Structure formats: C-alpha cells, structure tokens
C-alpha positions as CSV (number, residue, x, y, z in Angstrom):
1,M,4.9,5.4,-25.5
2,P,5.2,1.9,-24.0
3,G,3.0,-1.0,-24.6
4,R,1.9,-3.5,-22.5
5,N,4.2,-6.0,-20.8
6,I,4.0,-9.0,-22.8
7,D,6.4,-11.4,-21.2
8,F,6.9,-10.0,-17.7
9,G,9.8,-11.7,-15.7
10,H,11.6,-12.6,-18.7
11,Y,14.6,-10.8,-17.5
12,K,13.9,-11.9,-13.7
13,A,12.0,-8.8,-12.7
14,T,9.5,-9.8,-9.9
15,G,6.1,-8.3,-8.8
16,E,2.4,-8.5,-9.5
17,R,-0.1,-6.6,-11.7
18,S,-0.7,-3.2,-10.1
19,S,-4.5,-3.7,-11.0
20,I,-4.6,-6.7,-8.8
21,A,-2.9,-5.2,-6.1
22,A,-5.3,-2.3,-6.3
23,A,-8.0,-4.8,-6.0
24,R,-6.7,-6.1,-2.8
25,V,-6.7,-2.8,-1.3
26,L,-10.2,-2.0,-2.4
27,D,-11.3,-5.4,-0.6
28,A,-9.5,-4.1,2.5
29,L,-11.4,-0.9,2.4
30,A,-14.7,-2.6,1.8
31,G,-14.2,-4.3,5.1
32,G,-16.7,-7.0,6.0
33,I,-16.7,-10.3,8.1
34,T,-13.3,-10.9,9.3
35,S,-13.8,-14.5,10.7
36,P,-12.9,-17.2,8.3
37,V,-15.6,-18.9,6.5
38,T,-14.4,-22.1,7.9
39,T,-15.6,-21.0,11.5
40,R,-19.0,-21.5,12.7
41,R,-19.3,-17.7,13.4
42,G,-18.0,-16.9,9.9
43,L,-20.1,-19.2,7.9
44,T,-23.5,-18.1,9.9
45,A,-22.5,-14.4,9.3
46,R,-22.0,-14.8,5.6
47,L,-25.0,-16.9,5.1
48,R,-27.3,-14.3,7.1
49,Y,-25.7,-11.6,4.9
50,M,-26.6,-13.2,1.9
51,T,-30.1,-14.4,2.7
52,R,-31.4,-11.2,4.6
53,S,-33.6,-10.0,1.7
54,D,-35.0,-11.4,-1.5
55,H,-32.6,-9.4,-3.7
56,A,-29.8,-10.8,-1.6
57,R,-31.1,-14.4,-2.0
58,S,-31.7,-13.9,-5.7
59,A,-27.9,-12.5,-6.0
60,M,-26.8,-15.5,-4.3
61,V,-28.5,-18.0,-6.8
62,S,-27.3,-16.1,-9.8
63,E,-23.7,-16.7,-8.4
64,G,-24.6,-20.4,-8.5
65,L,-25.2,-20.9,-4.6
66,D,-28.6,-22.4,-4.4
67,P,-29.0,-24.7,-1.4
68,S,-32.5,-25.9,-0.3
69,P,-34.4,-24.3,2.4
70,K,-33.6,-27.4,4.5
71,T,-30.1,-27.3,3.7
72,L,-29.4,-23.8,4.7
73,T,-31.2,-24.1,7.8
74,K,-29.0,-27.1,8.8
75,W,-26.1,-24.9,7.7
76,L,-27.2,-22.1,9.9
77,E,-27.9,-24.3,12.8
78,G,-24.8,-26.0,12.6
79,T,-26.2,-29.4,12.2
80,Q,-24.5,-29.9,8.7
81,E,-21.2,-28.7,7.5
82,P,-21.1,-27.5,3.8
83,K,-18.8,-29.4,1.5
84,P,-15.3,-27.7,1.0
85,S,-16.5,-26.8,-2.8
86,N,-19.6,-24.9,-1.2
87,L,-17.6,-23.0,1.4
88,T,-15.4,-21.8,-1.4
89,L,-18.5,-20.7,-3.2
90,I,-20.1,-19.4,-0.2
91,E,-16.8,-17.1,0.3
92,K,-16.6,-15.9,-3.2
93,T,-20.4,-15.1,-3.5
94,Y,-20.2,-13.3,-0.1
95,R,-17.1,-11.2,-1.4
96,R,-19.0,-10.4,-4.7
97,M,-21.9,-9.4,-2.8
98,R,-20.0,-7.1,-0.4
99,R,-18.1,-5.5,-3.2
100,H,-21.5,-4.6,-5.0
101,N,-23.0,-3.4,-1.9
102,V,-20.1,-0.9,-0.9
103,A,-19.1,0.2,-4.5
104,R,-21.1,3.2,-4.5
105,Y,-20.1,4.6,-1.1
106,L,-16.3,3.6,-1.9
107,L,-16.5,5.3,-5.2
108,Q,-17.8,8.6,-3.5
109,R,-14.8,8.4,-0.9
110,L,-12.1,7.7,-3.6
111,N,-13.4,10.6,-5.8
112,A,-13.9,13.2,-3.0
113,G,-11.6,16.0,-3.2
114,G,-10.2,15.5,-6.5
115,G,-9.2,11.9,-6.3
116,T,-7.2,9.8,-4.0
117,R,-3.3,9.7,-3.9
118,V,-1.8,6.3,-4.7
119,E,1.9,5.1,-3.7
120,I,3.1,2.7,-6.1
121,H,6.4,0.9,-6.0
122,P,7.7,-0.3,-9.2
123,A,8.4,-4.2,-9.9
124,D,11.6,-5.5,-8.1
125,D,14.6,-5.5,-10.6
126,T,17.3,-6.7,-8.3
127,F,17.9,-10.0,-10.1
128,V,17.7,-8.2,-13.6
129,Q,21.0,-7.6,-15.3
130,E,22.3,-4.0,-15.2
131,R,21.8,-3.7,-19.0
132,H,18.1,-4.4,-18.8
133,R,17.1,-2.3,-15.9
134,R,15.3,0.9,-16.1
135,P,17.4,3.5,-14.3
136,D,14.6,5.9,-13.7
137,K,12.3,3.6,-11.9
138,K,11.2,4.9,-8.3
139,M,8.4,4.8,-5.9
140,R,6.0,7.4,-7.0
141,K,3.0,9.2,-5.5
142,V,0.3,10.0,-7.9
143,N,-3.3,11.2,-7.8
144,F,-5.9,9.0,-9.4
145,R,-8.7,11.5,-10.2
146,R,-11.5,9.2,-11.8
147,W,-12.3,5.8,-10.1
148,D,-15.6,4.9,-11.7
149,H,-14.2,2.3,-14.2
150,I,-11.7,1.0,-11.9
151,V,-14.3,0.4,-9.0
152,A,-17.1,-0.7,-11.5
153,A,-14.5,-3.5,-12.7
154,W,-13.5,-4.5,-9.2
155,A,-17.2,-4.6,-8.0
156,D,-18.2,-6.9,-11.0
157,G,-15.4,-9.3,-9.8
158,A,-14.5,-10.3,-13.3
159,W,-10.9,-10.2,-12.0
160,D,-11.7,-12.8,-9.5
161,K,-13.2,-15.2,-12.1
162,G,-10.0,-15.2,-14.0
163,N,-10.8,-12.3,-16.4
164,E,-8.6,-9.5,-15.0
165,M,-8.3,-7.7,-18.3
166,L,-11.4,-5.5,-17.4
167,L,-10.0,-4.2,-14.2
168,D,-6.4,-4.1,-15.8
169,D,-7.9,-2.0,-18.7
170,A,-9.4,0.6,-16.3
171,W,-6.3,0.6,-14.1
172,I,-4.0,1.2,-17.0
173,D,-6.2,4.1,-18.6
174,E,-5.9,5.9,-15.0
175,L,-2.2,5.1,-14.7
176,R,-1.6,6.7,-17.9
177,D,-3.4,9.8,-16.9
178,A,-1.8,10.0,-13.5
179,I,1.8,9.1,-14.5
180,G,2.2,9.9,-18.2
181,S,4.5,8.2,-20.8
182,D,6.4,6.2,-18.1
183,W,3.1,4.1,-16.9
184,G,4.6,1.0,-18.3
185,A,7.4,1.0,-15.6
186,Y,4.4,0.8,-13.1
187,E,2.1,-1.8,-14.9
188,Y,3.6,-4.5,-12.4
189,C,4.5,-3.4,-8.9
190,K,6.3,-4.6,-5.7
191,S,3.5,-2.9,-3.6
192,L,0.9,-0.5,-3.8
193,G,-1.2,1.5,-1.4
194,F,-3.9,4.1,-0.9
195,N,-6.6,5.1,1.5
196,A,-10.0,6.9,1.3
C-alpha cells in the first residue's frame, strides 16, 4: 500500500494536490457573488451579505473583520474605499461564510443517490524519466459515497488558512475507499471534476 508523497515533483512530475482541486470544484458548486470585490458592485454585495443578520455580523467579527458602523456605512455608500488588506479580508470572510451557509445543502446533493462520480486525471509525468514513471496511471472515474468529512473540512476553510491537512486527510480517506491500493497515484492530479 502506498504512503503519502513526501517529495512530490522530485522526478519532475507536475500537478497539484487533488484535495485542493476538489476544494476549488466545491467553491464553484457553492456559487456566490461573481463580481470582483474590487468593484463597487462586488464590494457592496459582499458587505450586505455579511451584515444582513446579527449572526452574520458576529461571524464577520470572528473572522477578524470588525469595521466601525461609520466606516461600514462609508464603504456601503462608496464614499470611502477599504484598504487593499481589508479588501482581501472581506473576500476571504465572504468565501468562508458562503461555504458555511451552503455546506449542508451541498452535502445533501453530493451524498444523494449513493454518492457522486469523480473524474480524476493523475499528475503529469511527461518530463519524468521512463524508469520512474508509473505505467498504469490513467484517468479514473470513481464514486465517492461519503462526503461528510470532505465538505466539513472545506466549509471550515482550514485549507484556505494554510492548513490543508484536515481537508487532505478527509480526501485521502475517501480516495482510498474509492480507488483502493492505487490511491497514491491520484494524491496529486492534473485535473479533477465532479458535479452534483
């Protein structure tokens, strides 16, 4: 049974962690505001989303974004622009709140009907010497039956804070169940997709 890749890319293979690729797909499925935070429309929509209730406001404060009511009013009216660091924090806070708000619905969709089919393309080994290549690597379509831990780790956003191990552990556990002993060939991938 393979272990985790410790030094991925040592032999010049390219790709990204399949758990991070899955998180991006989940973000796309979650939807949300498409206008960039740097536009007036995008900023206003995010601020309204994050201040629409006391619960949303307290979540915003817990993320470290706590503008005074006067500053918030100026941002909403467009008479004052947030600093670039605040724009980044607004975007991150909005994404985390959106993930949290849609996680339960998304989980129901992903678990419905016995799970969701995932198409995963292994890491690109074009530049790897022939003797170091895995000859059996190919695109796989597998069914992930339990998304609970994956969606919980994604909604928590720990991977967005630089701690991707929680999401990665949940993803690898399900990858082991879906693929079997060859799961290590798909820990890193060229591309990954699923729909619910």
